[in-house]
Residue, then its C-alpha position, 0 to 999 in steps of 0.5 A: m500500500k505504501k509503495i502504491l501511495f509513494l508511486l502516486l505522490v512522486p508523479s504528482f510532485l514532479f508535475a507540480q515542479f514542472q508547472q512551477t518551472k513553466s510558470i517562472a519561465e513564462l514570467k521571465s519571458q513576460i518580464k523581458l517583453d515588458e522590459v523592452s516595450n515599456q522603457n521610456l528613456v530620456q537621453l541627454h548629451n553634451g549639446m556640442e554639434k558639429k559645424s558646417p564648413g560650407l556655412a562658414i564659407i558663406y558667412s565669411l564671403l558675406l562679411p569677413g570674420m563672421g565665419e570665425l564667429y560661427a566657428g567660435n573663435y572671433s579673436s582672429g576673425m575680428y581683424y578681417t572685419i576691421a580690414d573689411a571696414v577699412f577697405w570699404g572706407g577706402v572705396a567710399g573715400f576714393n570714389i568721393y575724391g575722384n568725383w570731386q576732382e572730376n567736377n573740378y577738371r570739367s569746370f576748369a576745362e569749360s571756364k579756362g580752356n573754352a571747351d565744349l564737353t557735351g557728349k565727349d568721351e574719356d579720350y577727349f578729356s585725356n587729350l585736353g591735358l596733353y596739348v595746348d589747343i586742338h590745332e596742336y593735337n590735330r597736327t600731331q595726329e596728321l604727322n603720325r598719320n592717325f587721320d581717323e583721330i583728328y577732331d572737328v574744330e567746331t565740335h571739339h575746340w579747346d585752347w588753354k592759352s598757356n602750358d600752365r593752365r594745361s598742366e593745372y588741368r592735367s593735375m586735376w584729371t590725373s588725381s581723379e583717374s588715380a582715385f578711380n583706379n585705387i577703387r579697383f585695388a580696394v575692391g580687389a582687397l575686399i575680395v582677397n580679404r573674404i577669401v582669406s577669411a573663408i579659408n581661416a574659418v574652414r580651418l577653425v571649423s575643422a578644429y572645432n569639429n575635432k574637439v567635439e569628437d574628442m569630448q563627448w558625454n551622454v546621459s540616459v535615464g529610463m523607467t522600466n516597468y515589470p508586471n507584478l514587480p516594482s518599477s526600476l529607474n535606470l541611469n547610464f552615463s558615458a564620456s570620452f575625452 
């Protein structure tokens, strides 16, 4: 009788153990599934984003020094901004002076040289300062066989009466032309200043991006909910220098 009872109890015990093992396995599986589906993570990082070399170039071309400011290093960019202001001042100054001298020599030619300036080109104003009168000019062109360059006495007349007046006119004309030529140099300097600033800005952006790669940290916070178990808070921190 005892043997029969023992034989009946053993299978029951084994079946109960199997059921308990199965329940634990199912619980673990359920916990694992819930762990994946119920995580709500908040991630924080150092906030340093890489910067675009293309934007640095655009900023520098618009205003030298702004590319360096974008790269986070305006200590060198400020010199390009100052240089740009100086060159723009040169453009404005040369333009004002050139126009002023142009008005002077035109007025002088009309009042002292009896010249009619209506519809005249740049060559005419240049020749006014080289010859005392139109007759001297025409004789020179005839000797050089430049017959197409001879002026009509009625429409292109001038007569300085003396070389002193001609020299005075020539000085004003030369000053005006020199001022306008200097504008071209100032504009060229503006262009070169922008190119150099753009190159420097790209260099600084590259250094900034390398620094960002070398200094990274991340913090992640998550809440994991388990069925029939207390929730857990996860905190992860990683850094690289």
